[in-house]
C-alpha positions as CSV (number, residue, x, y, z in Angstrom):
1,X,-0.3,0.0,-0.1
2,X,3.0,2.3,1.2
3,X,4.8,1.4,-2.3
4,X,1.4,2.3,-4.2
5,X,1.1,5.7,-2.7
6,X,4.8,6.6,-3.4
7,X,4.2,5.8,-6.7
8,X,1.2,7.7,-7.2
9,X,2.6,11.2,-5.3
10,X,4.6,12.3,-8.8
11,X,1.6,12.1,-11.2
12,X,-0.7,13.7,-8.5
13,X,0.5,17.5,-9.4
14,X,0.6,17.2,-12.8
15,X,-3.3,15.9,-12.7
16,X,-4.3,18.8,-10.6
17,X,-2.8,21.3,-13.3
18,X,-4.7,19.2,-16.2
19,X,-7.7,19.3,-13.8
20,X,-7.5,22.9,-12.9
21,X,-6.9,23.9,-16.8
22,X,-10.3,21.6,-17.9
23,X,-12.5,22.8,-15.3
24,X,-11.4,26.4,-15.1
25,X,-14.7,27.7,-14.9
26,X,-15.6,25.7,-11.5
27,X,-12.6,26.3,-10.1
28,X,-13.4,30.2,-10.4
29,X,-16.6,29.6,-8.8
30,X,-15.2,27.5,-6.1
31,X,-11.9,29.5,-4.8
32,X,-13.1,30.6,-2.2
33,X,-12.3,26.9,-0.3
34,X,-8.8,27.6,-0.7
35,X,-7.9,29.6,2.5
36,X,-9.4,26.8,4.5
37,X,-7.5,24.2,2.6
38,X,-4.6,25.9,3.3
39,X,-5.4,26.6,7.0
40,X,-5.9,23.0,7.2
41,X,-2.4,22.3,5.7
42,X,-0.5,24.3,8.1
43,X,-2.1,22.8,11.2
44,X,-0.7,19.6,9.9
45,X,2.4,21.0,9.0
46,X,2.7,23.1,12.5
47,X,2.0,20.2,14.4
48,X,4.7,18.2,13.3
49,X,7.4,20.1,14.3
50,X,8.3,21.4,17.5
51,X,7.7,25.1,18.2
52,X,9.7,26.1,20.3
53,X,12.6,25.1,18.1
54,X,11.8,27.8,15.4
55,X,14.8,30.2,14.9
56,X,16.1,32.3,12.5
57,X,19.2,31.8,10.3
58,X,21.2,33.5,7.8
59,X,19.7,31.5,5.4
60,X,17.0,33.2,6.2
61,X,18.0,36.7,6.0
62,X,19.7,36.2,2.4
63,X,16.2,34.5,0.9
64,X,14.1,37.7,2.3
65,X,17.1,40.0,0.7
66,X,16.8,38.1,-2.6
67,X,13.4,38.5,-3.1
68,X,13.0,42.1,-2.4
69,X,16.5,43.1,-3.7
70,X,15.4,41.0,-7.2
71,X,11.5,41.9,-7.5
72,X,12.4,45.8,-7.6
73,X,15.5,45.4,-9.4
74,X,13.4,43.5,-12.2
75,X,10.3,45.9,-12.4
76,X,12.7,48.6,-12.6
77,X,15.1,46.9,-15.5
78,X,11.9,46.1,-17.6
79,X,10.2,49.5,-17.2
80,X,13.7,51.0,-18.5
81,X,14.0,49.1,-21.4
82,X,10.3,48.2,-22.6
83,X,8.1,51.1,-20.6
84,X,5.8,47.9,-20.6
85,X,4.0,48.3,-17.4
86,X,2.4,45.1,-17.3
87,X,5.4,42.9,-17.6
88,X,7.3,44.5,-15.0
89,X,4.5,44.4,-12.4
90,X,4.6,40.4,-13.6
91,X,8.4,40.1,-12.7
92,X,7.8,42.5,-9.4
93,X,5.0,40.2,-7.9
94,X,6.8,36.7,-9.7
95,X,9.6,37.6,-7.4
96,X,8.2,39.4,-4.4
97,X,5.3,36.2,-4.0
98,X,5.5,35.0,-0.4
99,X,6.6,31.6,-0.1
100,X,4.1,29.3,0.0
101,X,2.4,28.3,3.1
102,X,2.4,24.7,2.1
103,X,5.9,24.3,1.4
104,X,6.7,22.1,4.1
105,X,4.5,19.2,2.0
106,X,7.0,18.6,-0.6
107,X,10.2,20.1,0.9
108,X,10.0,17.2,4.0
109,X,8.9,14.5,1.5
110,X,12.4,15.1,-0.5
111,X,14.0,15.3,2.5
112,X,14.5,19.0,4.1
113,X,14.7,19.5,7.5
114,X,10.9,20.6,8.7
115,X,12.2,23.3,11.4
116,X,14.1,25.5,8.6
117,X,11.7,25.3,6.4
118,X,9.1,26.3,8.7
119,X,11.0,28.6,10.0
120,X,11.1,30.4,6.7
121,X,7.2,30.1,6.0
122,X,6.8,32.3,9.1
123,X,9.6,34.7,8.5
124,X,8.8,35.1,4.4
125,X,4.9,35.7,4.6
126,X,5.9,38.1,7.5
127,X,8.4,39.9,5.3
128,X,6.0,40.3,2.5
129,X,3.3,41.6,4.5
130,X,6.0,44.5,5.6
131,X,7.6,45.2,2.8
132,X,4.4,44.8,0.1
133,X,2.7,47.6,1.4
134,X,5.8,50.3,0.7
135,X,6.7,49.1,-2.7
136,X,2.7,49.2,-3.6
137,X,2.9,52.9,-2.2
138,X,4.5,53.6,-5.2
139,X,3.8,51.0,-7.7
140,X,0.6,49.8,-9.3
141,X,-3.1,51.3,-9.1
142,X,-3.6,51.8,-5.6
143,X,-0.9,54.0,-4.9
144,X,-3.4,56.5,-3.2
145,X,-4.3,53.9,-0.7
146,X,-2.7,55.0,2.7
147,X,0.5,52.8,3.9
148,X,-1.5,51.9,7.2
149,X,-4.6,50.7,5.8
150,X,-2.5,48.7,2.7
151,X,-0.5,47.2,5.6
152,X,-3.1,46.1,7.2
153,X,-5.2,44.5,4.6
154,X,-2.3,42.5,4.0
155,X,-1.4,41.2,7.1
156,X,-4.8,40.7,7.5
157,X,-4.5,38.3,4.9
158,X,-1.5,36.7,5.9
159,X,-2.4,36.5,9.1
160,X,-5.9,34.8,9.0
161,X,-4.4,31.7,7.3
162,X,-1.0,31.8,8.7
163,X,-0.7,33.0,12.3
164,X,-4.2,31.0,13.5
165,X,-2.7,27.4,12.6
166,X,0.7,28.9,14.5
167,X,-1.2,29.4,17.6
168,X,-3.5,26.4,17.7
169,X,-0.5,24.5,17.2
170,X,1.5,26.3,19.9
171,X,-2.0,25.6,22.3
172,X,-1.8,21.6,21.4
173,X,2.1,21.6,22.2
174,X,1.6,23.4,25.4
175,X,-1.4,22.1,27.0
176,X,-2.6,19.5,24.9
177,X,0.3,17.1,23.6
178,X,-1.4,13.9,22.7
179,X,-4.0,15.6,20.3
180,X,-0.9,17.4,18.5
181,X,0.4,14.3,17.7
182,X,-2.6,12.6,16.9
183,X,-2.7,15.1,14.3
184,X,0.6,14.9,13.0
185,X,0.4,11.9,12.9
186,X,-2.1,12.2,9.5
187,X,0.3,14.8,8.3
188,X,0.1,12.7,4.8
189,X,-3.1,14.4,3.9
190,X,-1.3,17.3,3.2
191,X,0.1,16.7,0.0
192,X,-3.0,15.8,-1.3
193,X,-5.1,18.7,0.1
194,X,-2.4,20.9,-1.3
195,X,-3.0,19.5,-4.7
196,X,-6.5,20.6,-4.4
197,X,-5.2,23.8,-3.3
198,X,-3.0,24.0,-6.5
199,X,-6.1,22.9,-8.9
200,X,-8.4,25.2,-7.4
201,X,-6.0,28.3,-7.3
202,X,-4.5,27.7,-11.1
203,X,-8.1,26.9,-12.4
204,X,-9.2,30.1,-11.0
205,X,-6.5,32.4,-12.8
206,X,-6.6,30.3,-16.0
207,X,-10.3,31.4,-16.0
208,X,-8.9,35.1,-15.7
209,X,-7.0,34.5,-19.0
210,X,-9.7,33.3,-20.8
211,X,-12.6,36.4,-19.7
212,X,-9.9,39.0,-19.8
213,X,-6.8,37.9,-21.7
214,X,-8.5,38.6,-25.5
215,X,-5.8,41.4,-27.2
216,X,-3.3,40.6,-25.0
217,X,-1.7,37.7,-26.4
218,X,1.8,38.8,-26.5
219,X,2.0,39.6,-23.3
220,X,0.7,36.7,-21.6
221,X,3.6,34.8,-24.0
222,X,5.9,36.8,-22.2
223,X,4.8,36.6,-18.9
224,X,4.9,32.9,-19.6
225,X,8.1,33.1,-20.6
226,X,9.2,34.7,-17.9
227,X,7.3,32.4,-15.5
228,X,9.8,30.0,-16.8
229,X,12.8,32.0,-16.8
230,X,12.0,33.2,-13.0
231,X,11.1,29.7,-11.8
232,X,14.5,28.2,-13.0
233,X,17.0,30.6,-11.6
234,X,14.9,30.9,-8.2
235,X,15.0,26.8,-7.7
236,X,18.2,27.3,-9.3
237,X,20.0,29.7,-6.9
238,X,17.5,28.7,-4.0
239,X,19.6,25.3,-4.1
240,X,23.0,26.9,-4.1
241,X,22.2,28.5,-1.4
242,X,20.6,26.1,0.7
243,X,23.5,24.1,-0.4
244,X,25.7,26.5,1.6
245,X,24.1,26.1,4.6
246,X,23.1,22.0,4.4
247,X,20.1,22.2,3.3
248,X,19.9,22.0,-0.2
249,X,16.2,20.8,-0.8
250,X,14.7,23.5,1.4
251,X,16.9,26.3,-0.1
252,X,15.5,25.7,-3.3
253,X,12.0,25.3,-2.0
254,X,11.8,27.7,-0.4
255,X,12.5,30.5,-2.8
256,X,11.4,28.6,-5.6
257,X,7.8,27.4,-4.4
258,X,5.1,30.3,-4.1
259,X,2.2,30.9,-2.5
260,X,0.7,31.9,-6.1
261,X,-2.8,32.4,-4.4
262,X,-1.6,35.5,-2.3
263,X,0.2,36.7,-5.3
264,X,-2.4,36.6,-7.5
265,X,-5.0,38.1,-4.8
266,X,-1.9,41.2,-4.7
267,X,-1.7,41.1,-8.3
268,X,-5.3,41.9,-8.3
269,X,-5.8,44.2,-5.7
270,X,-2.8,46.4,-6.4
271,X,-1.3,45.9,-10.1
272,X,-2.8,45.5,-13.4
273,X,-4.6,42.3,-13.3
274,X,-3.6,41.1,-16.0
275,X,0.0,40.7,-14.5
276,X,-0.8,38.0,-12.2
277,X,-1.3,35.5,-14.7
278,X,2.8,35.1,-14.6
279,X,2.0,33.2,-11.5
280,X,-0.5,31.0,-13.5
281,X,2.5,29.8,-15.7
282,X,4.6,29.9,-12.4
283,X,2.7,27.7,-10.6
284,X,2.5,25.2,-13.4
285,X,6.6,24.9,-14.2
286,X,7.0,25.1,-10.5
287,X,5.0,21.8,-9.9
288,X,6.0,20.1,-13.0
289,X,9.7,20.2,-11.5
290,X,8.4,19.5,-8.1
291,X,6.7,16.5,-9.5
292,X,9.6,15.0,-11.4
293,X,11.5,15.8,-8.4
294,X,9.3,13.2,-6.6
295,X,9.3,10.8,-9.1
296,X,13.6,11.1,-9.0
297,X,13.3,11.2,-5.7
298,X,11.6,7.4,-5.4
299,X,13.2,6.1,-8.1
300,X,16.1,6.6,-6.2
């Protein structure tokens, strides 16, 4: 039974991608379910690690600085060379987009350190919650929105999904450790929950492309190409950074795996909505790569 599950897992993510594309209309209507799925994944993830062992490291600082510097640098470079605001904002959101809340699911299946992965999940999302309002005060369609309002709006999105599962896991570890260990025992369900969230998120964005993409074919093709480029760049450099700190898999996943649902929401809220299409393409490439990694890992 266990061998069958291991053989099936590399094909779950491609199946989710295909279904998301085919059922995009349904996914667009059912996308409200996604935050609850991510919430459940995080409860499983946080109960599987000792909360008190979480501590920042130099790797966390380097990953965070990469996201800030490269996202802004890429935006400026595109604006200077092409003056194409849609492409420039797509590059910005593709790199600044926070690490996926469910990053621990695949990372730990590939052998990454759960404590290291969980630590940057918290730090990376909080970093974006603090930096994004500053960036969107100068870039995008909501430049007139007061900084505090923008900060609280993004923080609310992050905290509602990230902080509550964290405090649930903390409370269980302090006052009901047996319950926490029972929940952690079923952590394997996170993978299938994540595939479901991927299906819905991807389908929602594909639906958006079908509705609003007419007449923007060139921009959409460029966003697709850049999504592939930045997917390779972030996974590749993340692995190099992780290798320096003794965890190649964690580095690659923490920089390469993105919370596309959060990024798409920020793109729709603060930027030209078409720019968020880059994250739909990015999600496809990143999850195909993760599927290959799972297949190769299981083969070994």
